[in-house]
C-alpha positions as CSV (number, residue, x, y, z in Angstrom):
1,M,86.6,-15.5,-27.8
2,V,84.8,-12.5,-29.1
3,F,82.4,-10.6,-26.6
4,M,80.2,-7.9,-28.1
5,R,77.6,-5.7,-26.2
6,P,75.5,-2.5,-26.7
7,V,77.0,0.7,-25.0
8,A,74.7,3.5,-24.1
9,I,76.1,6.9,-24.9
10,D,74.5,10.3,-24.8
11,G,71.8,10.2,-27.4
12,G,72.4,6.8,-28.7
13,T,74.0,3.3,-28.6
14,A,77.6,2.3,-29.5
15,V,78.9,-1.4,-29.8
16,G,81.5,-2.5,-27.4
17,I,83.9,-5.4,-28.5
18,E,86.4,-7.3,-26.6
19,V,88.6,-9.9,-28.6
20,E,90.7,-12.6,-26.5
21,L,94.0,-13.1,-28.1
22,P,97.1,-14.9,-26.8
23,R,98.4,-13.0,-24.1
24,T,96.5,-9.9,-24.9
25,R,93.1,-8.5,-25.5
26,L,91.8,-6.0,-28.0
27,V,89.1,-3.7,-26.8
28,V,87.0,-1.4,-29.0
29,V,84.0,0.8,-28.7
30,T,82.6,2.0,-32.1
31,T,79.9,4.0,-33.7
32,D,78.9,4.7,-37.3
33,K,81.5,7.6,-37.4
34,G,84.5,6.4,-35.5
35,F,85.9,4.3,-32.8
36,L,87.9,4.2,-29.5
37,M,90.5,1.3,-29.0
38,C,93.0,0.1,-26.7
39,G,96.7,0.5,-27.0
40,A,97.0,-1.8,-29.9
41,L,95.6,1.0,-32.3
42,D,98.4,2.6,-34.3
43,V,97.1,6.3,-34.5
44,A,100.2,7.5,-36.2
45,L,99.6,5.2,-39.2
46,L,96.1,6.3,-39.4
47,S,97.1,10.0,-38.9
48,T,99.9,9.9,-41.6
49,R,99.9,6.9,-44.2
50,L,95.9,6.6,-44.1
51,R,95.2,10.3,-43.5
52,G,93.3,10.6,-46.8
53,R,90.6,8.0,-45.3
54,E,89.9,10.5,-42.6
55,I,89.4,7.6,-40.1
56,V,87.8,9.0,-36.8
57,A,89.6,7.1,-34.0
58,A,91.1,7.7,-30.6
59,R,93.5,5.4,-28.3
60,A,93.7,4.8,-24.7
61,V,96.6,2.7,-23.1
62,G,96.6,0.5,-20.3
63,V,92.9,-0.6,-20.5
64,R,91.6,-4.2,-20.3
65,N,87.9,-4.0,-20.9
66,I,85.2,-1.8,-22.3
67,E,84.4,0.0,-18.9
68,E,88.2,1.1,-18.6
69,L,88.2,2.1,-22.3
70,L,85.3,4.4,-21.6
71,A,86.8,5.8,-18.3
72,A,90.3,6.2,-19.6
73,P,91.7,9.5,-20.9
74,M,92.5,9.4,-24.6
75,E,96.2,9.2,-25.4
76,S,96.2,10.1,-28.9
77,V,93.4,11.0,-31.6
78,T,93.4,11.1,-35.3
79,P,93.0,14.6,-37.1
80,A,89.5,13.4,-38.1
81,A,88.5,12.7,-34.7
82,E,89.8,16.2,-33.6
83,A,87.6,17.8,-36.2
84,L,84.5,16.3,-34.5
85,G,85.9,17.8,-31.0
86,V,87.7,14.7,-29.7
87,T,90.9,15.6,-27.7
88,V,93.8,14.1,-26.1
89,G,93.0,13.6,-22.3
90,M,89.2,13.5,-23.1
91,R,87.6,10.5,-21.3
92,G,86.6,7.7,-23.5
93,S,82.9,8.1,-22.7
94,D,82.9,11.8,-23.9
95,A,85.1,11.1,-27.0
96,I,82.7,8.3,-28.2
97,A,79.7,10.8,-27.7
98,C,81.4,13.0,-30.1
99,M,81.5,10.3,-32.6
100,R,77.8,9.5,-32.5
């Protein structure tokens, strides 16, 4: 099952997505510039092997839904996200606002 809904952010709208998988769930909030994701996101891969793509992304761990992702502190961020002002420890709602 895939669940999608608009998410109001400061000055715009993002898209929240939850994907039910066997024994887990993927949780994502995305804008045109970047995205937040649950612990399944491999920030190290994006920051090293795919660095040339300049992917704007941040990860929170231990979240089970869109609301928790927006409330959680970011555990890791890509260099491209840092360039937009996203920092480790920043709440998801603040991080996604930097990506609008």
